[in-house]
N, C-alpha and C positions, 0 to 999 in steps of 0.2 A: 113398711116395706121390709125388703126383705134384704139378708145378709151371708156374705158366703162368710162357713168357720169352716174347721179343720174338723175331718168326719174319724180320719184312720190317719195314723200312721205308723212305718214299718221304721225301726230308728236304728239304725248304723248294719243292715245288711250286704251282707260278701258277696259280689260280684261270683260269680261261679263260671259264669260262658258269655262270649259274644262271639254272636253269627252272624255277620254281614250279610251273608248270602239268603237270610229271612229275609220276606218283604218287608217285615216292623212290628215293632208293643216288647213288652220286657213277659217273660217267663217269669213265673214267682209261685212258689210253695204251695199247692192247692188248700195245704191243712194253714198256713199262714192268712192266704186269702180268708178262708172262712172264719177262722179266733176275729179276727178283722173287720170282716164284713166287704171287702173291695170283692165285685164279683168279674166272668169273666167279662171281658171289651169295655169295663170300666173305664175313667180317663184317670190316668194318676201324672201329678208330675215329680219327676224321682232330684232330686241334688247330690252331684258325687263330693262327696268329703273330702275327696283325697284332689281332685284337680279344682274344684270349686263349677265346673259346670252343672247348667241346672235344664231339663227338656221336660220330653210333659210326653208321651203316648197312651198307648192302653194296653189292657191284659189281657195277658193268655194263663191259665191255668198249668203248672208244671210238678215234677217229681218234687216229693222232702228234700230242703234244702237248698233248691231248684232258684237263681236269681239269674237270669242269663239275659242281657242288650241282644236284641235282632236289626237286621237292618241296618239303617243309617244311624241307630244309637248306641248300637255298636263299638261306633267311633267315640265318644263318649266316656269310654271307663277301659278299666283291662282288669284280666282278672286278679281277685283279689282285694281290689276298690272298695270303700266302703262307701252305701250312699242309702240317700233317705228316703220313702214311698210316700208321698203325700196325697191323703182323697179328701175333697170339702166339698159341701153341702150347702144349699141357699138356703135359710132358715125366717122365719117370721118374728117376731116380737117374744109371740109370746112361745113357741115352742126354746127359737135364741132361751131362754131367762133360766131353764136351768139344765140346758148339755152340756154334757161331756163329753169328748175325743175317746174314741181308743185310740192306747197307745201301748206298742207293743215293743220292746227293747230287743234289740239279735245278738246273740254271739257268731264267733268268728263264724260258725256252720252255718247259721240262718237259724238256732235254736233260739226258742224265747229265753228271757231271761227274768227270772222272777225277781 
């Protein structure tokens, strides 16, 4: 049996842009993606701490510090809102036993907090 687990989380990122004119997705600082192991075009869930909205989309790599909601997701937040970005994976019992997710807490400039 497989179960779904949190694989990676970017905690309390700040939305830097909302671009309604784009086809869709979320643009995230490429360095942050590498740190937590989220790949371009991977599906993610996003939770907006400010308004309670929850939605999913796919990731595209961006510039340092960037978290931009594109297309319809741009309606789910405004610049400055804090978001939590989740990536999940399916694990078998053996893999799940010692599995630990990567959790990166961010400050208001989307830099990792130690």
